[in-house]
N, C-alpha and C positions, 0 to 999 in steps of 0.2 A: 632572661632579658625582659625589658618592660616596653619594648617598642610598640606593642599593640595596645597599650593602655591609654585610654581616653578619659576615663572617669576614675577618680579616687574618692572613696567614701571613708569617713572617719567615725570611729567610736568617740565618745566624749570623756567620761570619767577614766582616769588612769592613762589616757592617750593624749588628749589635748588639755586636760585639766587635772590638777592635783587636789586631793582631799586631805585636810589636816584636822584630826580629831580635836574637838573643843574640850575645855576643862569642865569639871563637874559644876563649878560655880556658874560658868557661862551657860551650860545646859539648863540648869535650874532657872536662871533668869529668863531664858526663852520660853521654858515651859510654864513659868508664872504668867507670861503674856498670853499663852494659850488658855490657861485657866481663867484669866480675867475676861477673855472674849466669850467664853461659853458659860461663865458663872460657876465654875467648879470651886469647891471649898476645901478639898483635901490638901495635905502638905505637898509642896513641890516634889520632895524626894519620892513620895509614894506614886505621884502622878508620872514622874519620869519612869519608874519601874513598870507601871501599867502600860505606857506607850511603848517602851522598849520591848516588852513581852508581845504586845499585839503586832508591832512592826515585824518582829521575827517570825511570827506565825504567818503574816501576809507574805513575806519574802519566800518562806518555805513553799507556800501554796503556789505563788507566782512562778517559781522555778520548776515546780512539778508539772504545772499545767501549760507553761509557756504562754501565760496570759498576763496582761497588765491592765490595771484599772486606772481610770482617770481620778483626779483628786476628789471629786464629789463622791464617787462610789467607794474609794479607798477609805474616806473618813466616815461615811455613813454606815458602811458594812463591816469595817475591820477596826478602825482606830477608835471611833466614838459611837458604837451602835446603839448605846442606851440613851443618847442624847437626841433631842428633837431633830428629826431629819431635815425639815425645812431650814432650821437655823444653821445646822452644820453645813448644809449644801451651800448656803450663801457665803459662808466663811471658809469653805474648804481650801481654796488656793492660799489664802492668808495663813490658815492653820498649818497647811502643809509646809509652806516656806519657813515658818517659825520653827517647826520640827526639824526641817533640814538644817537650818542654821544652828539648832541645838545640838546636832549630832556631828557636824563638821563645817569647816570653812573651806569653800571650794573656789579655787582660783586657777586661771589658765597658766600653763607653764610659760616661763619667760620667752622661750623660743617659738611658742605657738604662732603668734601673729606674724613674725618674720617668715616662718616656714610656709604658712598658708598663702601669704601674699606672693612669695617666690613661686610656688606651684601654680597659682592662678595666673601669674604674669608669664609663666612658661607655656601656658596654653591648656593646662589640665582643667577639666570640669570637676567641680568639687561638691560633695554632699556630706551630710551627717546622718548616721543611723545609731541611735543610742537607746539603751535600756535605762529608763528613768521614770520616776513617779512625779516629776515636776514638768509642767507644761510651760513654765515661764523662765526657768533658770538658764537654759541653753540659749534661747533667743536674746536674753538680757546680756549674757556674757559676750556674745558675738557683737552686739551693738556697742557695748562699752569699749571693745577693741577695734571698732570700725572695720570689721571684716565680714559682717552679716551678708553683704551683697556678693561675696565670693562664693557662697553656697547656693547652688540652684535648688536644692531640696534639703529640708531638715525634717527627718522622721524620728519622732519620739515615741517610745513604746506605749506611754500613757495616752497618746493621741490616736494610736492605731489599734490598740488592744492586743497586740502580740509582741513577743520579745525574743531576742536571741537566746538559744541557738536555732530557733525556728528560721529556716532560710527565707521564708516568705517575706519577712521584714526587709531583707536585703533586696529581694527581687522586686518589692514594691518600690524601692528607691530607684532601681534600674528602669523600671517601667515609667515612673514619673519623669525620668530624664531621657526617655526614649533611647536607652543605651542597651547594648547586648551584654550579658554577663561575662562573656569571654573578653570584653574590652574594659572590664572593671577590676579595680584592686580595692582591698579593704585593709585599713590600718586600725589595729586594736591592741589590747593588752592582755587578753584572756585566751588561753589555748582552748579551753572547753567551750566557750561561747563564740568567740570570734573566728577561730580557725574552722571549727565545726560548721558554723553557719555559712562561711564563705565557700568551703568545699562543696557543701550540699547545694549551694546556689549556683555553682559552676563558675565562680569568679576566677580570673586568670591568676591573680596573685593575692596572697595575704601576708601582711607584715605585722610583726608583733613588737611593740615597744616594751622593753624589759625594765623593770624596776630593780635596781641593784640589790635592794634588801629583800623584797618579797618574791622576785621571780624564781630563784633557785628552788624554793619549797614548792611553788606552784608547778614548776616543770616536773618535779619529782612526782606530783600527783597525776600527771598526764604524760607519761614518758613516750607514749606511742603517737601523740598528736604533734605534728611537725609543721611549722610555718615555712613559707618560702624564704623569708628574710627576717632577721632580727636586728633591731636597732636599739641603741641606748639613749639616743637624743633625737627629737623630731627632725633636727637639721640633717640627720643622716639620710633622710628621704631624698634630699637634693642630690646625693650621689647615685640614687637609684633611678630618679626620674629627670632626664635631661629635657631640654627645650623640645616641645612638640613640633615636628616638621609637618608641613602641609595641613594646617589647621582647617577643620571642616566647618561648613555652615551648620548650625544647630537648628533644625526645624524651619518653619516658614519665617520670612521677613515681611514686615508690614510697612505701609506708607505712613508711618507714625514717628513722631519725635518724642524723646523723653527729656523732660526738664531736669536740670541739675539740682532742682529742689530735693531730689531723691538721694543726693550724694551723702548728706549728713548722716554720720553713724553707720553708713553702709560700706564706705570706702574711705581710705585715708587721703587719696589723691584723685584729682579729676581724671587723669588718663585711665585709672582703673574703672571709673564709672563709664567712661566712653567705651571701654572694652566690654564691661558688663552689659551695657545697653545693646551692643551688637549681639552678644550671645542670647539675650532675651528675645531678640527679633525686631528691634527698632532700626529704622533706616537712618536716623539722625538723632541729634541731641540739641536742645535749646539751652543756651547759657543764661542762667537766671540771675537775680539780684542778690545772690549769696556769694557770688564769685568775685574775689578781689584779684588784684594784679598778680600777687604771689601764686594764687591757685591756678592762674592761667598759664604760668610758666611751664614750658615743656609740652604744651598742647600743639599738635601738628594738624591744622585744618585740612591739609592734603591727605592725611592718613585717616582721620576720623571725620565723617561728614557732619557738619553743623547746619542746623536749619534756620536759626534766628537768634536774636538777643532780646532778653527781657531786661530793660533798664531798671535801676542803674547797674551796669556791668561794663567795666570792672567796678565793683562796689567798694572802693577804697574809703569811701564815706558810707557807712551802713544806712539802710533804709530807715532804721530806727532813729539814727542821729538826724537824717534829713527831715523826718517828721517832727522830731523834738525841736529843731531849730527853725522849723517852717521854711526850710530851703526847698520849696516845692514850686512847680510851675503855675500853681494856682494862688501863690501868695500875693496879696495886695501890696506888700512891702517890696519896693523895687529891687533892693539889694538882695533880699531873700529869694525873690522870683528869679533873678539872674543866676543865683547859685544853683537853683533847680534846673534852669536851662543848660548851664554849663555841664551839669552832671549827665544830662541826656546827650549832650554833644560828645562827651567822652565815649558813650555807647555807640554813637553814630561813627565816630572815628574808628572804633574797633570793627564795626560792621564793614566799613570801607576797606580796612586792612585785610580782612578775611573774606571779603566778597559775599556777605550775607544780605539777604533781600528785605528783611523785616525787623523793625524795632518795636517790641511791645511796650506801650507807654501807660504808666499810671498818671491820671490827670489831677491828682491831688485830692484835697478834701476841704469841706467848709469848716470843720473843727475836728481836733483830735480828742475831744472829750467824749468818751464812750460810755459814760455813767448810765445815761438813760437807756441806751441800746442794750447794755448788759442786763439791766433790770428787765427789759422786754424779753430778751432771750431766756432769762431764768424763768419767767412766767411761761414762755413757750414750752420749755423743757418739762415744766410741771403740768402741761396740758390745760393751761388757763387762758387760752386765746380768746374765749368768749366772754371774759369778765370785763367789768367796767374799768378795772385797774389797767388791764392790758390796752383797752381802747384809749384810755386817757393818756398813757405813756406814748402810745403810737402817735396820737394827735399832737402832743408836745414836740415829738421829734419832727413831724411834718412842718409845724409852725416855726420851729427853731431853724431848720434847714432853709426854709423859704426866706427868713429874715437875713440870713448870712450869705446866700449864694451870689447875690449881685456882683459885688466887687471881685469875688473869687472867680466867677465865670469870665469876667472881662479880662482879668489878669491871665487866665488860662488861654483865652483866644489870642492874646498878644504873644504869649510864649509859644504857642503852636505855630503861629505865623513865622516867628523867628526860626523855629526849628525846621519848618517846611522850606524856608529860604536856604537854610544851612545844608539841608539834604538834597536840594533841588538838582544840583549838577550830577548826582549819583543815582544809580538805580536801586534806591532804598525807599521802602514805604514805611510810614509810621502807622502803627495799629493801636487804636485807643480801646482799652479794656473796660468792660463793666465790672463793678467791684463788689466786695463782700459786705461792706458796712454802709448803712443808710446815709451817713454823712460824707461818704466818698463821692467823688465826681467821676463820671457823669451819671445823671438819672436817665430814665427811659426817654424823656423828651429832649434832654440836653445832648445826648449823643447825636440825634438828628440835626440839631443846630450846629454842632461841631463838624459834622460831615460836610457842611456847606463851605467850609474853609478851603477845600481843595477837592480835586477829582479823585476817582478810585485808583488811578495810577500812582498817586502820591500819598493818599490818606485812606485808611480803612478801619474796620471794626474788628476787634478781637473778642469773640463770644466766649466768655467763661461759663461753662455749663453749670458748675457747682455754685458759683456766685449767683447766677440767675435763679437757681433752685432755691437757695437760701432766702433771697429777697422775696421770692414768691411765697414761701412757707411762712414768713413773718408777716405777709399781707401787704407788701409795698408795690412790687411790680410783677405782673403775670409773666412767668418764664417764657412762654411762647411768643409774647408780644415783641420781645427783642428780635426774634427770628422773623416774625411776620413783617416787621417794618424794615429791618436792616440786613436781611440775608444777602442781598446783592452786594453789600459792602464788606461782607466778611472776608478777611484775608487770612485769618488764623482762628483756631478754636482751642481752648484749654479744656481737656476732657478729664473729668474725675467724677467720682460718685459721692453721694450725700446721704447721710442718715439724719433725719430731722433737719438740723441746720449745721451739722458737723460735716465738713467737706474734705476734699483731697484724699478720698479713699479710692482704691483700685476699682475700676468699673466692674459691676456685678456684685459689689458688696453693699449697695445702698438702694436708693429709690428712684434714681433718675430714669426717665423714659428716653433711652438712647435711640429708639426707633423714630421718635418725634424729632430728635436733634438731627439724625441722619437725613430726614426728608427735606431739610432746609439747607444743609451744608453745600456750598459750591465745591465743585470737583477739585479746584486748584487751591483750596484753602489748606494751610498747614495744619496738621492735626498733632497737637502736643498733649501728652499725658503729664499732668502736673500733680505729683503724688507725694504724700507725707513719707518720710523715711521709715515710718512704722510699718508700711506695707512690705510684705516679704517678697523676695524674688518670685516665689511661686504664685503669689497673688498678682503681681505685676504681669507675669506671663499669661496668667489666666485672664486678666483684664484685657490684654491685647486680643485674645481669641473671642472674648465676649463682645468687644466693640466690632470685630470683623463679622461676627454672627448677626449683629444688629445694623450692619451697613454703614457704620461711621468710618471705618478704615477698610483697607483691602490688602490682600497678600500681593507681593510684587516679586 
């Protein structure tokens, strides 16, 4: 029986994914690209033979020592030891992927996505533990199938330095998921690696997926190694693992909300994100401006707690189209401005329907032309902030914005007054957010002017930590000054980390001073993590703990 199973861990190759050998011509084409990168002059045929021989030597060593190297060490020590180390290290991931593509085409089985989603929706906690020399292949494959968010942990041998059948790699997965081995099952395709590692780790069940052509010979090599179950198709797992009864809370829960910004490429449907957020430890979810009406179908606000709405939501007209057409609440064109107002009214209507207290509002922009700012950011990335060129572009941006803001600010005030009148009978507050681009509205001074339009019970400030950090780094507005002036008006904060001026990273992965942020945040402000989909579930979960350690959120 599998009644005690809470966690199901998967192997990748041969289990979730198939490998199809490439032709000799395709192999030589990929190897020619490798040769071009490193400046090799031998014939592709000979270079293929060289790499094949060295790969076999490495695999033999790895299996004997139960050790796996990362791409840099693999290619500098085994594959291309005679080439300049610095050069090979920089290219190692690219070289490795070209070689992987030279040897096989790797694609998920057709039933993989359907099976993983079914198990996730039935309440099982999922993870991956795979022997692989690629650090990028598995994450990329999961993103392409929109199932990356289903896996709480992804452990790749090249990232942790050990490989099956060493049970330590499975126990590491159980540890990361705070799960007991006796509540774990492992699904693989190899008797020698997967069954042996699972038994030694003390897992409750091990299931082997049989390949109709290769498995008979494989089983003959290991006649005494027996799995608990054998399947011929991943969908057979659904016969073994019924719906989980009495789903348990997983670790601490925090007074934080997760923006649906993280949905893209992690889950195929919004209800899956809502469940994933709960498992990660979020108390609620903010609906952001990537959600259209179709995506909202099937969402039950009574079952999943929602914190707020980031307009335009439903985004049946995308933010890109709104900007392109200047259908913004800052447009001096009356028809365009009214279109922008109507878009936000639809978000207010949704908030009324679902009894949500806050609408996060973007106040528009003075211009959509980012040419100058892109030049400025390029100079920043190159470390050239102290140059005359940087100072000159920055001054042109300041002068251009000042020349354009007048009619835009007046249009914005008119729009906000209309929206405040529209929302007045309801217990909903508008929250004006500081933005990422210099031509965006509001500036540091403008937010104070806008706050005069209504009292804090109707109008507030949404402090976006990452946007403030980026504007500070570029030299426009000191990040703390937003907090000094307007902390008392903060009704929500968007929390994410920043490296340089690249934002929406999981907290703890960048340079933001969250202790400083915590010292200003009102206790009743909504805390929302606004994260790129590229952040892994493990990084998101670690980000919650990081924010709690620095006082921005707390366990509830």
